[in-house]
C-alpha positions, -999 to 999 in steps of 0.1 A, spaced: -345 -647 70 -317 -624 59 -292 -647 44 -266 -620 37 -266 -608 73 -265 -643 87 -236 -653 65 -216 -622 73 -223 -627 110 -208 -662 108 -177 -649 92 -172 -621 116 -177 -644 146 -150 -667 132 -126 -639 128 -133 -626 163 -125 -660 176 -91 -659 160 -83 -626 177 -81 -606 144 -110 -582 149 -113 -554 174 -139 -528 183 -148 -502 158 -156 -522 126 -159 -500 96 -181 -514 67 -171 -501 33 -176 -513 -3 -139 -511 -10 -109 -510 14 -93 -475 17 -61 -469 -2 -41 -466 31 -53 -475 66 -41 -457 97 -27 -479 125 -55 -496 144 -81 -491 116 -100 -520 103 -119 -525 70 -145 -552 63 -155 -559 27 -186 -581 21 -193 -595 -14 -226 -614 -21 -232 -635 -51 -267 -650 -58 -278 -677 -82 -315 -683 -88 -329 -717 -99 -365 -726 -103 -387 -756 -108 -424 -764 -113 -436 -784 -83 -473 -786 -93 -491 -781 -126 -527 -783 -137 -538 -775 -173 -571 -765 -188 -588 -797 -200 -600 -801 -236 -622 -829 -248 -635 -836 -282 -673 -838 -285 -696 -854 -311 -710 -820 -320 -700 -803 -352 -684 -769 -349 -706 -755 -377 -742 -762 -389 -749 -781 -420 -743 -760 -451 -715 -740 -435 -678 -745 -427 -652 -730 -403 -632 -700 -416 -600 -704 -397 -589 -668 -402 -620 -650 -390 -628 -678 -365 -664 -682 -374 -687 -703 -396 -696 -692 -431 -716 -706 -460 -701 -732 -482 -690 -721 -517 -707 -728 -550 -693 -738 -583 -659 -721 -591 -656 -708 -555 -619 -703 -545 -615 -732 -521 -578 -734 -523 -573 -703 -502 -581 -723 -471 -558 -748 -453 -557 -782 -470 -572 -797 -439 -604 -778 -447 -607 -783 -485 -633 -811 -482 -656 -789 -462 -655 -756 -482 -676 -765 -512 -714 -772 -513 -729 -806 -517 -721 -821 -551 -689 -801 -555 -653 -809 -547 -622 -787 -542 -600 -793 -572 -565 -779 -577 -559 -757 -607 -531 -761 -632 -516 -727 -628 -489 -711 -607 -497 -674 -611 -514 -673 -577 -495 -682 -546 -507 -681 -510 -485 -674 -480 -499 -699 -456 -489 -736 -458 -513 -760 -475 -531 -734 -495 -530 -738 -533 -549 -724 -563 -581 -745 -564 -618 -741 -570 -651 -759 -563 -658 -782 -593 -686 -808 -599 -681 -842 -584 -680 -871 -608 -694 -906 -602 -658 -918 -595 -654 -892 -568 -681 -908 -547 -688 -875 -530 -710 -876 -499 -740 -853 -493 -764 -841 -467 -762 -852 -430 -739 -881 -439 -713 -858 -453 -717 -832 -426 -714 -856 -397 -684 -873 -412 -664 -844 -424 -673 -815 -400 -649 -801 -376 -658 -813 -341 -663 -789 -312 -640 -791 -282 -651 -785 -247 -629 -767 -223 -631 -771 -185 -611 -761 -154 -583 -736 -152 -545 -735 -156 -525 -734 -123 -489 -739 -115 -467 -737 -84 -431 -727 -89 -403 -729 -63 -372 -707 -66 -340 -716 -48 -316 -688 -42 -280 -699 -36 -263 -671 -17 -225 -670 -13 -211 -644 10 -174 -636 11 -161 -614 38 -125 -600 38 -111 -582 68 -80 -561 68 -65 -545 99 -34 -523 102 -15 -531 134 14 -512 150 38 -531 172 68 -517 193 99 -537 202 127 -526 226 163 -536 219 190 -531 246 227 -527 238 254 -527 265 287 -509 257 317 -515 279 347 -492 279 379 -497 298 406 -472 304 438 -478 322 461 -452 334 494 -459 350 513 -433 368 546 -437 382 558 -413 408 591 -410 423 595 -393 456 631 -390 469 648 -423 469 615 -442 471 600 -457 439 563 -465 438 540 -478 410 503 -470 411 478 -484 387 443 -470 383 417 -488 363 383 -473 354 354 -492 338 323 -476 324 291 -493 314 263 -477 296 230 -489 281 215 -476 249 178 -483 243 163 -480 208 126 -484 201 121 -503 168 86 -494 156 70 -513 127 35 -513 110 20 -542 91 -14 -552 76 -31 -584 87 -60 -598 66 -83 -628 66 -110 -640 43 -140 -663 49 -168 -676 28 -202 -688 38 -228 -704 15 -265 -708 23 -296 -716 2 -331 -700 6 -363 -710 -11 -396 -693 -19 -427 -705 -37 -455 -688 -57 -487 -700 -73 -503 -686 -104 -537 -695 -120 -556 -683 -151 -592 -690 -162 -604 -701 -196 -621 -667 -201 -589 -649 -193 -569 -670 -218 -595 -665 -245 -594 -628 -240 -556 -628 -244 -560 -647 -276 -588 -625 -289 -613 -653 -287 -637 -639 -261 -665 -636 -287 -659 -671 -301 -684 -694 -284 -675 -727 -300 -639 -738 -308 -623 -768 -325 -591 -788 -321 -567 -760 -332 -581 -732 -311 -585 -754 -281 -549 -764 -283 -539 -727 -284 -560 -720 -253 -544 -749 -233 -509 -740 -244 -513 -703 -236 -530 -711 -203 -499 -732 -192 -476 -704 -202 -495 -677 -184 -499 -697 -152 -462 -705 -152 -452 -669 -157 -475 -657 -129 -463 -684 -105 -426 -676 -112 -432 -638 -107 -449 -645 -74 -421 -668 -63 -396 -641 -70 -417 -615 -51 -418 -639 -21 -380 -642 -24 -377 -604 -23 -399 -601 8 -377 -628 25 -346 -608 17 -331 -634 -6 -329 -612 -36 -334 -575 -45 -356 -560 -72 -328 -558 -97 -319 -594 -93 -356 -604 -96 -358 -585 -129 -327 -601 -142 -340 -636 -133 -372 -630 -152 -353 -617 -183 -330 -647 -182 -359 -671 -180 -377 -655 -209 -346 -655 -231 -337 -692 -224 -372 -707 -225 -389 -687 -252 -377 -710 -280 -387 -741 -261 -422 -727 -254 -427 -718 -290 -416 -752 -302 -440 -769 -278 -469 -747 -288 -463 -754 -325 -461 -791 -319 -494 -790 -300 -510 -769 -328 -497 -792 -355 -512 -822 -338 -545 -803 -336 -544 -796 -374 -538 -833 -380 -569 -840 -360 -589 -816 -381 -575 -832 -413 -594 -864 -403 -587 -894 -425 -571 -873 -453 -535 -887 -454 -522 -859 -476 -537 -832 -454 -522 -849 -423 -488 -848 -438 -492 -811 -445 -503 -806 -409 -471 -822 -396 -450 -797 -415 -464 -765 -401 -491 -750 -379 -513 -721 -388 -519 -688 -371 
């Protein structure tokens, strides 16, 4: 459906019905500076507004399992995204996020903060600390008991992310028609002139009076010619819709995040996968909806590009805030029962 053509046709029809338009329509972007009599100019202006909404959404599902992310004697290194051996005495455990401090040191050791400020880490929760021997008062757990209670749990991902987006294009078409017309009017003027001549003649002794009257009538005709411009404006509004669906698999999302080689993931990375999957599915669906709108003649390529740029600018901050909230919740889950670590997790999420 060509909304622009349809709206223009309605306007032209209305103007024809009022007797304004004649044959020989000339379509121009702007009216000429001066129209010759009988010429007609039609200017069509189209304004489009693009709105969109998600009509259907399915996210990648994540579920926590009872399996530990790493084997006993190892812990999860959040930066390199793999399991490494737990550290021995004096190992720098403070480099890791606070949520992981109870997992970094070997059995019989605890991660203890150091009373010095010379070393500072850039990521939240990391402080100068090292693996020190547990005391009786620390009641440190060991072996399978410690591993099963403190280990990061593996999360299972299933399904795929899909969204369906509908765009509504509001099209307002304004058509202005200007016609220069020439009209001729005839004005008649009647002039009357009278002349009287009196002649008196005397012949002999006889006196006679003779009166002669002459009346002349004449008509003067003047053509009064005038030119004027007549114009009319009409506006028609119509909405058109188009939909698009976009999906992305778990494998595709993991590749985008650089996780294609990571076989097992925990709460934080699984949250990243779900969040990124939603974003990618939405972007794909929106792009397809705009493509469908182009094919239907609702918008052109430039307008589609502008719509995408506008969406990205207005929604980027909201998407980032949502992603950080999801990740912060995941870090809180990894902190387990450690209240101090949970408070830190609420403050910031880690890359």
